[in-house]
C-alpha positions as CSV (number, residue, x, y, z in Angstrom):
1,M,88.8,61.8,37.8
2,S,89.3,63.7,34.4
3,P,91.2,67.0,34.6
4,Q,89.2,70.2,34.6
5,P,89.0,71.8,31.1
6,R,91.0,75.0,30.5
7,L,90.0,78.0,28.4
8,T,91.9,79.8,25.7
9,P,93.3,83.2,26.6
10,K,90.6,85.0,24.5
11,V,87.7,83.2,26.1
12,L,89.3,83.6,29.6
13,D,89.6,87.3,29.0
14,L,85.9,87.5,28.3
15,V,84.6,85.4,31.2
16,T,87.1,85.8,34.1
17,A,85.1,86.7,37.1
18,D,87.3,89.3,38.7
19,R,88.2,91.5,35.7
20,L,86.6,94.9,35.2
21,D,88.2,95.6,31.7
22,R,87.6,93.1,29.0
23,G,88.3,92.7,25.3
24,P,85.5,93.0,22.7
25,A,83.3,90.0,21.9
26,R,84.3,90.1,18.2
27,G,85.8,87.5,16.0
28,L,84.5,84.5,17.9
29,T,85.3,81.2,16.3
30,A,83.1,78.1,16.6
31,A,85.5,76.9,19.3
32,H,85.2,80.1,21.3
33,V,81.4,79.9,21.1
34,E,81.4,76.2,22.2
35,A,83.6,77.2,25.2
36,L,81.3,80.1,26.1
37,I,78.3,77.8,26.0
38,A,80.0,75.4,28.4
39,V,80.9,78.3,30.8
40,A,77.3,79.6,30.7
41,R,75.9,76.2,31.5
42,T,78.5,74.7,33.9
43,P,81.0,77.4,35.2
44,E,81.9,75.1,38.1
45,A,83.5,72.6,35.6
46,F,86.5,74.9,34.9
47,A,89.8,75.2,36.6
48,E,89.7,79.0,36.3
49,R,87.4,81.3,38.3
50,V,84.9,82.2,35.6
51,S,81.6,84.0,35.4
52,A,78.5,82.4,33.8
53,P,76.7,85.8,33.6
54,R,79.7,87.1,31.5
55,A,79.5,84.1,29.3
56,I,75.8,84.6,28.8
57,Q,76.2,88.2,27.9
58,T,79.1,87.5,25.5
59,L,77.1,84.8,23.7
60,A,74.1,87.1,23.3
61,R,76.2,89.9,22.0
62,G,79.0,88.1,20.1
63,A,77.5,84.9,18.7
64,K,75.0,84.6,15.9
65,P,71.4,84.8,17.1
66,E,70.6,81.3,15.8
67,V,73.4,80.0,18.1
68,A,72.8,82.1,21.1
69,I,69.0,82.0,21.4
70,P,68.6,78.2,22.0
71,V,71.3,78.4,24.8
72,L,69.7,81.4,26.5
73,T,66.2,79.9,26.2
74,Q,67.4,76.7,27.9
75,I,69.0,78.7,30.7
76,V,65.8,80.8,31.3
77,G,63.8,77.6,31.6
78,D,66.3,75.7,33.8
79,Q,64.8,75.6,37.3
80,D,68.1,74.2,38.6
81,A,70.1,77.2,37.3
82,P,70.7,80.2,39.6
83,T,68.0,82.8,39.4
84,T,70.6,85.5,38.5
85,H,71.7,83.5,35.5
86,R,68.2,83.0,34.3
87,V,67.3,86.7,34.7
88,I,70.4,87.7,32.7
89,A,69.6,85.2,29.9
90,A,66.0,86.6,29.7
91,R,67.4,90.2,29.6
92,E,69.8,89.3,26.8
93,L,67.1,87.7,24.8
94,G,65.4,91.0,24.9
95,G,68.6,92.6,23.7
96,I,68.7,90.3,20.7
97,A,65.1,91.4,19.8
98,T,64.4,89.1,16.9
99,A,61.2,87.2,16.1
100,E,62.8,84.0,17.4
101,A,63.8,85.7,20.6
102,E,60.3,86.9,21.0
103,R,58.9,83.4,20.6
104,A,61.5,82.1,23.0
105,L,60.5,84.6,25.7
106,A,56.8,84.1,25.0
107,R,57.2,80.4,25.7
108,R,58.6,81.3,29.2
109,V,56.0,83.9,30.4
110,S,54.6,81.4,33.0
111,V,57.8,80.3,34.6
112,P,57.2,79.8,38.4
113,D,60.1,81.8,39.7
114,P,58.7,85.4,40.1
115,R,62.1,87.1,39.5
116,V,62.6,85.2,36.3
117,Q,59.0,85.7,35.2
118,E,59.4,89.5,35.8
119,A,62.6,89.5,33.7
120,V,60.9,87.6,30.9
121,V,57.9,90.0,30.8
122,K,60.2,93.0,31.1
123,A,62.3,91.8,28.1
124,L,59.2,91.4,26.0
125,G,58.2,94.9,26.9
126,T,61.4,96.3,25.2
127,F,60.6,95.0,21.7
128,A,57.7,92.5,21.4
129,G,54.8,92.9,18.9
130,P,51.1,92.5,19.2
131,G,51.3,88.7,18.6
132,V,52.3,88.1,22.3
133,M,49.5,90.1,23.8
134,R,47.1,87.2,24.0
135,Q,49.5,85.3,26.2
136,L,50.2,88.3,28.4
137,V,46.5,89.0,28.8
138,A,46.0,85.4,29.8
139,L,48.3,85.9,32.8
140,T,45.6,86.6,35.4
141,E,46.7,84.6,38.4
142,V,49.9,86.6,39.2
143,R,50.5,87.1,42.9
144,D,53.9,88.8,42.9
145,P,53.4,92.6,42.9
146,G,56.6,93.2,40.9
147,V,55.5,90.8,38.2
148,R,52.0,92.4,38.1
149,R,53.5,95.9,37.7
150,Q,55.9,94.8,35.0
151,L,53.1,92.9,33.2
152,A,50.9,96.0,33.1
153,L,53.8,98.0,31.7
154,T,54.7,95.5,29.0
155,R,51.1,95.3,27.9
156,A,51.0,99.2,27.8
157,L,54.3,99.4,25.9
158,I,53.1,97.0,23.2
159,S,49.9,99.0,22.9
160,H,51.7,102.3,22.6
161,R,54.5,101.0,20.4
162,H,52.0,99.7,17.8
163,G,49.2,102.2,18.3
164,L,46.7,99.6,19.7
165,D,43.6,100.7,21.5
166,G,43.2,99.0,24.9
167,R,45.9,97.9,27.3
168,F,47.0,101.1,29.0
169,L,48.3,101.8,32.4
170,P,45.7,102.3,35.1
171,P,44.9,106.1,35.3
172,A,46.2,108.0,38.2
173,A,45.8,111.6,39.3
174,G,48.6,114.1,39.7
175,T,49.0,116.1,42.9
176,V,48.6,119.8,42.7
177,R,51.5,121.5,44.5
178,K,51.7,125.1,45.8
179,P,55.2,126.7,46.1
180,E,54.7,127.4,49.8
181,E,54.2,123.6,50.4
182,I,57.7,122.7,49.1
183,E,60.2,122.7,52.0
184,Q,63.3,122.2,49.9
185,K,62.9,123.7,46.5
186,T,65.3,122.9,43.6
187,T,65.9,124.3,40.1
188,L,64.5,122.5,37.0
189,T,65.4,123.5,33.5
190,M,64.6,122.0,30.1
191,S,66.0,122.9,26.6
192,L,66.3,121.4,23.2
193,K,69.7,120.1,22.1
194,S,71.2,120.5,18.7
195,E,71.4,117.6,16.3
196,R,75.2,117.3,16.8
197,V,74.9,117.1,20.6
198,T,72.0,114.7,20.3
199,A,74.0,112.4,18.1
200,T,76.8,112.4,20.7
201,D,74.3,111.6,23.5
202,R,72.8,108.9,21.3
203,A,76.2,107.2,20.9
204,R,76.5,107.1,24.8
205,L,73.0,105.7,25.4
206,T,73.2,102.1,26.6
207,G,70.4,99.5,26.6
208,S,67.2,99.2,24.8
209,T,65.4,101.9,22.8
210,Y,62.1,100.1,23.3
211,G,61.4,99.5,19.6
212,I,61.3,103.1,18.5
213,E,63.6,105.1,16.3
214,L,64.9,108.3,17.9
215,A,64.5,111.8,16.6
216,A,67.4,113.9,15.5
217,R,67.0,116.4,18.4
218,A,66.5,115.6,22.0
219,A,65.9,117.7,25.1
220,A,68.1,118.3,28.1
221,L,66.4,118.1,31.5
222,T,68.2,119.2,34.7
223,C,66.7,118.9,38.2
224,G,69.1,120.0,40.9
225,R,72.3,118.0,40.4
226,L,70.6,115.3,38.3
227,Q,70.8,115.4,34.5
228,W,68.7,113.6,31.9
229,T,68.4,113.5,28.1
230,I,64.9,113.1,26.7
231,F,65.1,111.2,23.4
232,F,62.0,111.8,21.4
233,N,60.4,109.3,19.1
234,R,61.4,110.1,15.5
235,E,57.7,110.0,14.6
236,L,57.1,112.8,17.2
237,A,60.1,115.1,16.6
238,P,59.7,118.7,17.9
239,G,58.0,120.7,15.3
240,T,55.9,117.8,14.0
241,M,54.7,116.5,17.3
242,A,51.4,118.4,17.3
243,E,50.4,116.8,14.0
244,R,50.7,113.2,15.2
245,L,50.5,113.1,18.9
246,F,46.7,113.0,19.0
247,A,46.3,110.3,16.3
248,R,47.1,107.2,18.4
249,P,49.0,106.0,21.5
250,W,52.8,106.4,21.4
251,I,55.9,105.6,23.2
252,A,56.7,109.3,22.9
253,A,60.1,109.6,24.4
254,L,62.8,107.9,26.5
255,M,64.0,109.7,29.6
256,S,67.6,108.8,30.1
257,R,69.7,109.6,33.2
258,W,73.4,110.4,32.9
259,F,75.9,108.4,35.0
260,I,79.7,108.2,35.2
261,E,80.2,112.0,34.8
262,G,78.2,112.2,31.6
263,K,79.8,109.3,29.8
264,A,76.8,106.9,29.8
265,A,73.1,107.4,29.7
266,V,70.6,104.8,30.8
267,V,66.8,104.8,30.2
268,Q,65.1,105.3,33.6
269,H,61.7,106.4,32.5
270,L,59.4,106.1,29.5
271,I,57.0,108.8,28.4
272,L,53.8,107.3,27.1
273,T,51.0,109.3,25.5
274,R,47.5,108.5,24.3
275,P,44.6,110.6,23.0
276,E,41.8,111.6,25.4
277,G,39.3,113.8,23.5
278,R,41.1,117.0,22.4
279,E,44.0,116.4,24.8
280,A,46.6,113.7,25.1
281,R,47.3,111.9,28.4
282,V,51.0,111.9,29.3
283,D,52.4,109.3,31.7
284,V,56.0,109.2,32.9
285,V,56.6,105.6,34.1
286,R,59.6,104.0,35.6
287,R,61.1,100.9,33.8
288,D,59.6,98.6,36.5
289,G,56.1,99.9,35.9
290,E,55.8,102.4,38.7
291,L,53.9,105.5,37.4
292,M,55.8,108.5,38.6
293,Y,54.3,111.6,36.9
294,T,51.2,112.2,34.8
295,G,49.5,115.1,33.0
296,T,48.2,116.3,29.7
297,A,49.3,117.9,26.4
298,K,47.3,120.2,24.1
299,A,48.0,121.4,20.6
300,E,49.0,125.1,20.2
301,G,49.8,126.1,16.7
302,T,52.6,123.8,15.5
303,G,53.7,123.1,19.0
304,L,52.3,121.8,22.3
305,T,51.4,123.1,25.8
306,F,51.9,120.6,28.6
307,S,51.2,120.2,32.3
308,I,52.9,117.5,34.4
309,A,52.4,116.6,38.1
310,D,53.8,114.0,40.4
311,V,51.8,110.9,41.4
312,E,52.1,111.0,45.2
313,R,53.9,107.9,46.3
314,P,57.2,106.9,48.0
315,G,60.2,107.6,45.8
316,T,58.7,110.4,43.8
317,A,60.0,114.0,44.0
318,P,57.0,116.5,44.3
319,L,56.8,118.3,41.0
320,N,54.4,120.5,39.0
321,I,55.4,122.0,35.7
322,T,53.7,123.6,32.8
323,G,55.2,124.7,29.5
324,R,55.4,124.8,25.7
325,L,57.3,122.7,23.3
326,G,57.9,123.3,19.6
327,A,60.5,123.3,16.9
328,R,62.2,126.4,18.4
329,G,62.6,125.0,21.8
330,V,61.1,124.5,25.3
331,E,59.6,127.2,27.5
332,L,58.8,126.3,31.1
333,V,56.0,128.6,32.3
334,T,55.6,127.4,35.9
335,V,57.9,125.2,37.9
336,V,57.2,123.8,41.4
337,A,60.0,121.3,42.2
338,S,61.2,119.7,45.4
339,G,64.8,118.7,46.0
340,R,63.7,115.8,48.2
341,R,62.0,112.5,47.3
342,I,59.1,111.3,49.3
343,S,60.0,108.0,51.1
344,A,58.0,105.7,53.2
345,R,59.6,107.2,56.4
346,S,60.7,110.7,55.5
347,A,61.9,112.8,52.6
348,E,65.1,111.7,51.0
349,P,67.6,114.2,49.4
350,L,67.4,114.3,45.6
351,V,71.2,114.1,44.9
352,A,73.3,112.3,42.3
353,R,74.4,108.8,43.3
């Protein structure tokens, strides 16, 4: 029996399974990349305890796209590979976000494993162009509810990102709430951030920006103990939003929640808008395709008035707000907010986790 191969210290530092702190994936040589590919494909072949997911991530983020994409594509399509590895490879292809990565994902939209298919469709939603819409529309025999939900969102994201008329989320009605109906009220505030603070927040934002460029100013949203930054689409910056919002569908903003004591923000919701007569429909949708809140916006001078309500479903906190948004800031006119989410069994406390 031939001896198990061993890894160089640099590669081992990047792929050791039980380490939390790792060196940067910079300065990879051809030999490093070759070793990472081997770990990604056959981690069991090595004497050390190594992590294939770490190798997949390092390849995607440290190697040239023309080297990483074929390996990631092969892993996504390998039905003998663990589902977790295939899901991570699909997600990392979305992070590469090139035309070749789009083609690689598009070739895998019909993989039989529903969790892998969901990951492939989700990755396309983060950056893909109209060219993949035909393949996504052709996916009609989808039984898994998670895949169906993600498929609807990806179609909608492509439509909104590129201003297409057609594939939007199914409409849903918001629930009108009266203050006396809310058992455990909470505070909700919203304000515009300065360009300097927005730039700091942007540097701490992790993950995809869903194919949009972000405006110089964002908004702070606080609900109880939870904090978000709402990053606006640069094309819809406060002060110019009323001029453009009603022209076409948009991915209007990314709603990012803060974790690790304000050191990292992760997109949790996307704010999608589309014209409906003299108003614009506003949908706040979770990254997995669950519609959480819905409402409308109207032009008022150089700014907007808006009204948002929750879609009554498990996992949503009851909420009704109205307000105004313009270059000078945000004014909330009415706020009816609950500090407890609706669950399938009972209300769950709305606390930071």
